[in-house]
C-alpha positions, 0 to 999 in steps of 0.5 A, spaced: 883 286 168 880 287 174 884 286 180 883 285 187 889 281 190 889 278 196 894 278 201 894 270 203 900 267 200 898 262 195 900 257 190 904 259 185 900 261 178 892 262 176 886 258 177 882 261 172 875 258 172 868 260 169 861 259 174 855 256 169 849 254 171 851 246 172 858 246 172 866 249 174 870 250 168 877 252 170 885 251 168 891 251 173 897 254 171 904 258 172 906 261 167 913 262 170 919 258 170 923 255 165 920 251 159 913 252 157 909 254 162 906 249 166 898 246 166 898 242 173 890 242 170 884 243 168 877 240 167 869 241 169 867 239 176 859 239 176 855 243 181 848 238 180 844 243 177 845 247 184 849 253 186 847 252 192 854 247 191 859 252 190 862 252 197 862 245 198 864 244 191 871 250 192 872 247 199 873 240 195 877 243 191 881 247 195 881 253 192 882 257 198 889 255 196 890 259 189 889 267 187 883 266 182 882 269 175 873 269 174 873 270 166 867 273 163 862 270 158 861 274 151 856 278 153 858 280 160 862 285 157 864 290 153 871 291 149 872 299 147 878 302 142 880 310 143 885 313 143 888 315 149 887 321 153 892 326 154 892 326 161 897 324 168 895 318 170 892 318 175 887 322 172 887 317 166 881 312 168 875 318 169 877 321 162 877 313 160 870 314 163 868 321 159 871 317 153 866 311 153 860 315 156 856 315 149 860 307 147 856 303 151 849 301 152 848 303 159 849 309 163 856 310 165 855 311 171 853 304 172 859 301 170 865 298 171 872 300 168 879 298 166 884 299 161 888 295 156 894 299 153 896 298 146 904 300 146 905 305 140 910 302 135 917 304 136 916 308 128 909 312 131 908 317 133 905 319 140 898 321 137 897 315 136 896 311 142 890 308 142 887 303 149 882 298 151 877 300 155 873 294 159 866 296 161 862 292 165 856 293 169 857 294 176 851 289 179 854 284 174 860 285 178 859 286 185 854 279 184 860 275 181 864 278 187 859 275 192 858 269 190 865 268 189 865 271 198 859 266 199 864 260 196 871 262 199 873 263 192 879 268 194 878 271 187 883 275 186 882 278 178 876 279 172 878 276 166 876 277 159 877 272 153 880 275 149 886 277 153 887 270 155 888 268 148 894 275 147 896 270 153 896 264 147 898 267 141 904 270 145 907 263 145 907 262 138 910 268 137 917 268 134 920 275 131 918 282 130 912 280 126 903 280 129 900 274 129 894 273 130 889 269 133 882 266 131 877 262 136 870 259 134 865 259 139 859 255 136 856 261 133 861 266 132 869 268 134 874 273 137 880 274 133 885 278 136 893 280 133 898 279 138 904 283 136 912 284 142 905 279 147 901 286 147 894 285 144 892 290 139 886 288 136 881 284 138 874 284 134 868 279 135 866 275 128 860 273 126 861 265 124 862 260 128 864 252 129 858 251 126 857 254 120 865 254 119 864 246 119 858 245 116 857 241 109 858 246 104 862 252 108 867 252 102 863 253 097 862 260 094 858 266 099 858 261 104 860 260 111 868 260 110 868 266 105 864 270 110 869 269 115 874 270 109 872 277 108 871 281 116 879 277 116 881 281 109 878 288 113 881 286 119 888 285 117 886 291 114 884 295 118 891 293 122 894 294 117 893 302 115 892 302 123 899 299 124 903 300 117 910 300 121 908 292 123 908 286 119 903 281 119 907 274 121 901 268 121 892 267 122 894 261 128 886 257 128 885 255 136 883 247 136 876 245 135 873 238 136 870 238 129 875 237 123 874 244 119 877 246 113 878 253 114 885 254 114 887 251 109 881 255 106 883 261 109 891 260 107 888 259 098 884 266 100 887 270 103 894 269 102 897 269 109 901 264 112 894 259 116 895 254 121 891 250 126 895 249 133 895 244 138 896 248 145 900 241 147 905 244 143 906 250 147 904 248 154 906 242 158 901 238 161 902 233 168 901 228 162 899 227 156 895 233 155 888 235 153 885 232 146 882 238 141 875 237 145 878 239 152 884 244 149 876 248 146 872 248 150 877 251 154 881 254 150 879 261 154 881 258 162 888 256 159 890 262 157 887 266 162 891 262 167 896 263 164 896 271 166 903 274 167 901 281 167 909 286 168 906 293 166 900 296 171 898 303 169 
């Protein structure tokens, strides 16, 4: 999303990472080439509780060899869907800034903003052209840039989970129909809908893995029923907004604990709902990550498959 491309030649692909208080989570992959996209490394590197160790860790991981993409966490940005302004290309960003000024919870002058196009379907009128605006506080973006500069991490892009999730969902598209993908963290979820490799809809869910895998989750009025209602509302909104795009399948991201979500949603919503395993669509060195690692690093694995071909 937010790009500062460096000039030094790097290894192919992207190194996606996020820095926590005690660890770096990461994945390096390359979308290009024949066959499945290739993930060469992934995992967690401890910081021993001290971010002062970050430059040493970055050096030991040879991060200067990579194109690096930092993944924002939920709460660090806002994603707002707006009607695309009818202005010249060079005026687009300022028009978007003005349009979202009352939609974000801080002053627009304090925001770093980028845009994500939602291409109108072939049969749609131009007035239905939508865009996502991605907004983050300037101070947060500047802090991440300074942190990477201090550690000599060659930051090229700052990305968000929704577009990382889009990259994974695109691997499951098989025809001219939309594909949904739901990911569940412990206490929240995010639902995205893809069409032709593009992100058409993204929504934060109020239920997470803790709720949908709990005892009695499928009971009347329980977490799975609330989840089904949220997803149905989202699908109804998608159908109203993009009537010419049929919906195909709802994919459920890997989780470290079993849940009855796929079976429940299939029965309740009357759609195809499938649990996925990323080893089906990605090539790894070795056997690949088990479900718990796929869940923990899901958006890092998606972000390292970045292959933007369109520039606004």
